[in-house]
C-alpha positions as CSV (number, residue, x, y, z in Angstrom):
1,X,102.3,166.5,172.3
2,X,101.8,165.6,168.7
3,X,99.0,167.0,166.6
4,X,97.9,169.7,164.2
5,X,98.3,173.4,165.0
6,X,96.0,176.0,163.5
7,X,97.3,179.4,164.1
8,X,95.0,182.5,163.9
9,X,95.6,186.2,164.6
10,X,94.7,187.4,168.1
11,X,95.1,190.6,170.0
12,X,98.7,191.6,169.9
13,X,101.2,190.3,171.0
14,X,99.5,186.8,171.2
15,X,98.5,184.4,168.5
16,X,96.4,181.4,169.2
17,X,96.5,177.8,167.8
18,X,94.7,174.6,168.4
19,X,96.6,171.4,169.1
20,X,95.0,167.9,169.0
21,X,96.3,164.5,168.2
22,X,95.1,163.9,164.6
23,X,96.4,160.8,162.9
24,X,99.7,161.0,164.9
25,X,101.4,163.6,162.8
26,X,103.8,166.1,164.1
27,X,102.8,169.7,165.1
28,X,102.4,171.9,162.1
29,X,104.1,175.3,162.6
30,X,103.3,178.5,160.9
31,X,105.9,180.5,159.0
32,X,106.2,183.2,161.6
33,X,105.2,181.5,164.8
34,X,106.4,178.3,166.6
35,X,105.3,176.7,169.8
36,X,107.3,177.9,172.8
37,X,109.3,180.4,170.8
38,X,109.1,184.2,170.0
39,X,109.6,185.4,166.5
40,X,110.4,189.1,165.6
41,X,109.0,190.7,162.5
42,X,110.0,194.2,163.3
43,X,112.5,195.5,165.9
44,X,110.6,195.8,169.2
45,X,107.5,193.9,168.0
46,X,107.2,190.3,169.3
47,X,104.5,187.7,168.6
48,X,104.2,184.9,171.1
49,X,102.3,181.7,170.3
50,X,99.4,180.6,172.6
51,X,98.4,177.0,172.0
52,X,95.1,175.4,172.9
53,X,95.3,171.7,173.7
54,X,92.3,169.5,173.0
55,X,92.3,167.0,175.8
56,X,88.9,165.2,175.3
57,X,86.2,165.0,172.7
58,X,82.9,163.4,173.8
59,X,80.7,162.0,171.0
60,X,77.5,159.9,170.8
61,X,75.8,157.8,168.2
62,X,73.2,155.0,167.8
63,X,73.3,151.6,166.2
64,X,69.5,151.3,166.0
65,X,69.2,147.8,167.3
66,X,69.0,146.0,170.6
67,X,72.3,144.9,172.1
68,X,72.9,141.9,174.3
69,X,75.4,143.3,176.8
70,X,75.9,140.0,178.5
71,X,76.9,138.4,175.2
72,X,79.3,141.2,174.5
73,X,80.9,140.9,178.0
74,X,81.3,137.2,177.6
75,X,82.7,137.1,174.1
76,X,84.4,140.5,173.8
77,X,87.7,141.8,175.0
78,X,88.7,145.0,176.9
79,X,85.1,145.3,178.3
80,X,83.6,146.0,181.7
81,X,80.0,145.0,182.3
82,X,78.2,147.0,185.0
83,X,75.0,145.0,185.5
84,X,73.7,147.3,188.3
85,X,73.6,150.3,185.9
86,X,72.8,148.4,182.7
87,X,75.9,149.7,180.9
88,X,79.0,148.2,179.4
89,X,82.3,149.9,178.9
90,X,84.6,149.0,176.0
91,X,88.0,150.3,175.1
92,X,90.2,150.5,172.0
93,X,93.8,151.6,171.6
94,X,93.8,153.4,168.3
95,X,92.5,156.0,168.8
96,X,92.6,155.6,172.6
97,X,88.9,155.9,173.6
98,X,86.3,154.4,175.8
99,X,82.7,153.6,174.8
100,X,79.7,153.5,177.2
101,X,77.2,151.1,175.6
102,X,73.5,150.6,176.6
103,X,71.3,147.7,175.5
104,X,69.0,150.2,173.7
105,X,71.8,150.8,171.1
106,X,72.8,154.2,172.4
107,X,76.6,154.7,172.7
108,X,78.8,157.5,174.1
109,X,82.5,157.7,173.2
110,X,85.1,159.6,175.4
111,X,88.8,160.2,175.2
112,X,89.3,161.3,171.6
113,X,91.7,164.2,170.9
114,X,90.0,165.5,167.8
115,X,86.6,165.5,166.2
116,X,88.0,163.3,163.4
117,X,89.3,160.7,165.9
118,X,86.0,160.8,167.7
119,X,84.1,159.6,164.5
120,X,86.8,157.1,163.6
121,X,86.5,155.6,167.1
122,X,82.7,155.5,166.9
123,X,82.8,153.7,163.6
124,X,85.3,151.2,165.0
125,X,83.1,150.5,168.0
126,X,80.1,150.0,165.6
127,X,82.2,147.6,163.5
128,X,83.1,145.6,166.6
129,X,79.5,145.3,167.6
130,X,78.6,144.2,164.0
131,X,81.0,141.3,164.3
132,X,79.0,140.0,167.2
133,X,76.1,139.4,164.8
134,X,74.0,142.5,165.6
135,X,72.2,144.3,162.8
136,X,74.2,147.5,163.3
137,X,73.4,150.7,161.5
138,X,75.7,153.7,162.3
139,X,73.4,156.7,162.8
140,X,72.8,160.0,164.7
141,X,76.5,160.7,165.3
142,X,77.2,164.0,166.9
143,X,79.9,165.8,169.0
144,X,78.6,166.4,172.5
145,X,81.4,168.1,174.3
146,X,85.0,169.3,173.8
147,X,87.5,170.0,176.6
148,X,90.4,172.3,175.8
149,X,93.1,173.9,177.9
150,X,95.7,176.6,177.5
151,X,98.2,178.5,179.6
152,X,98.7,182.3,179.4
153,X,102.2,183.7,179.7
154,X,101.2,185.9,182.6
155,X,99.3,185.8,185.9
156,X,95.8,187.2,186.3
157,X,94.0,189.3,188.9
158,X,90.9,187.1,189.0
159,X,89.2,189.1,191.8
160,X,89.3,192.3,189.8
161,X,88.4,190.4,186.6
162,X,85.3,188.8,188.2
163,X,84.2,192.1,189.7
164,X,84.2,194.0,186.3
165,X,82.4,191.2,184.4
166,X,79.8,190.1,187.0
167,X,77.2,189.3,184.3
168,X,79.2,186.4,182.9
169,X,81.8,185.7,185.6
170,X,81.4,184.2,189.1
171,X,84.1,183.7,191.7
172,X,83.6,181.6,194.8
173,X,87.0,181.0,196.4
174,X,85.4,178.8,199.1
175,X,84.1,176.4,196.4
176,X,86.6,176.8,193.5
177,X,89.9,178.6,193.2
178,X,89.2,179.8,189.7
179,X,86.7,182.2,188.0
180,X,83.9,180.6,186.1
181,X,83.2,182.6,182.9
182,X,80.2,181.6,180.7
183,X,79.5,182.5,177.1
184,X,75.9,181.8,176.2
185,X,76.3,182.5,172.5
186,X,79.1,179.9,172.2
187,X,77.6,177.6,174.9
188,X,81.1,177.6,176.4
189,X,82.2,177.5,180.1
190,X,85.7,178.7,181.0
191,X,87.6,178.2,184.2
192,X,90.2,181.0,184.6
193,X,92.9,180.7,187.3
194,X,95.2,183.4,188.7
195,X,98.2,181.3,187.4
196,X,97.1,182.0,183.8
197,X,95.7,178.5,183.2
198,X,92.3,178.4,181.3
199,X,90.1,175.4,180.9
200,X,87.3,175.5,178.3
201,X,84.3,173.2,177.7
202,X,82.2,173.8,174.6
203,X,80.2,171.9,172.0
204,X,83.0,171.9,169.3
205,X,86.6,172.6,168.7
206,X,85.8,175.9,166.9
207,X,83.7,177.0,169.9
208,X,86.6,176.4,172.2
209,X,88.9,178.5,170.0
210,X,86.4,181.3,169.7
211,X,85.9,181.3,173.4
212,X,89.6,181.7,174.0
213,X,89.7,184.4,171.4
214,X,86.9,186.2,173.2
215,X,88.3,186.0,176.8
216,X,92.0,186.7,176.3
217,X,91.6,190.5,175.5
218,X,89.4,190.8,178.6
219,X,91.9,188.9,180.8
220,X,94.8,190.9,179.4
221,X,93.5,194.0,181.1
222,X,94.1,192.4,184.5
223,X,97.6,191.2,184.0
224,X,99.2,190.9,187.4
225,X,102.7,191.9,188.5
226,X,105.1,189.9,190.6
227,X,103.7,191.0,194.0
228,X,100.1,191.3,193.1
229,X,99.1,187.7,193.8
230,X,99.8,185.8,197.0
231,X,102.4,183.1,196.6
232,X,100.2,180.9,198.7
233,X,97.3,181.1,196.2
234,X,99.6,180.4,193.3
235,X,101.1,177.3,194.9
236,X,97.6,176.1,195.9
237,X,96.3,176.4,192.4
238,X,99.4,174.8,190.8
239,X,99.2,171.9,193.3
240,X,95.5,171.3,192.6
241,X,96.0,171.5,188.8
242,X,99.0,169.1,189.0
243,X,97.1,166.6,191.0
244,X,94.1,166.9,188.6
245,X,91.7,167.5,191.4
246,X,90.1,170.3,189.3
247,X,88.7,168.6,186.1
248,X,85.7,169.7,184.1
249,X,82.8,167.2,184.2
250,X,82.7,164.8,181.3
251,X,79.2,164.9,179.8
252,X,77.7,161.5,179.5
253,X,74.6,161.2,177.4
254,X,72.1,158.7,178.7
255,X,69.5,157.2,176.3
256,X,66.9,159.9,177.2
257,X,69.3,162.7,176.3
258,X,69.6,161.7,172.6
259,X,67.8,163.6,169.9
260,X,66.3,161.7,167.0
261,X,66.7,164.6,164.7
262,X,70.3,165.0,163.8
263,X,72.3,166.5,161.0
264,X,73.8,163.1,160.0
265,X,72.0,160.6,157.9
266,X,70.1,158.2,160.0
267,X,70.5,155.3,157.6
268,X,74.3,155.4,157.4
269,X,75.0,151.7,157.3
270,X,78.6,150.3,157.8
271,X,80.5,149.4,154.7
272,X,82.8,146.3,154.5
273,X,86.0,148.4,154.9
274,X,86.8,151.6,156.6
275,X,88.0,154.5,154.4
276,X,88.4,158.2,154.8
277,X,87.6,160.7,152.0
278,X,88.5,164.4,152.5
279,X,85.5,165.5,150.5
280,X,83.0,163.2,152.3
281,X,81.6,163.2,155.8
282,X,81.5,159.4,156.0
283,X,84.3,157.1,157.1
């Protein structure tokens, strides 16, 4: 998977990094750590890299005008109009994202692999709508939800883990094969499996990374041996994860869920050409 890796120190012997597809560049590697390899600084001291993969970034924005969904469906391409729900889905290829559009001008974008791609995709959808003749003004952009995953190099005793951290962790094997661990301070929810797989949903990429940084030292205390976990449980979890039957819910913001007060400028009108400036928040 291509993207950018940001490596940061973690509890020894693991170091953590974030991988997301940003502008299609190759994975950046640190001087001492590489993905999937072990580097030795001192004899007997090893540092293994742990990468966090950003799988989905959900964002939302408003164009501050009424949209004729039927016109967009008749004249646009790569669109799907759901008349019964009053919503239209539109897709673009670069970045590969899907927009859920309401006639009120509220739009939700899913499928981006980074926060930068999410805003680029949002601006492109706004430009497409502008070409239909609507008085589009790009405003109230925000990141709603980020989905990240990582895999630990060891198995975990999730029953003992959930028993020690009952305040934040819950384990219901009849409903879900993993432990649900919630961090209220980061607004993050983690799904921890005995195979070592961890799924995180949080409001931003930084929150995902901080949640992983927080939980790994706790999970490391319950590292399982070869015979500590039933092979049947491991095979069941691996099969469910492979078939993607266990997927965090994608947050879709309906019009009533949008806040008018946002940190972005509400009068951010589209320019004639798209450009990206490292020192500016606008595209």
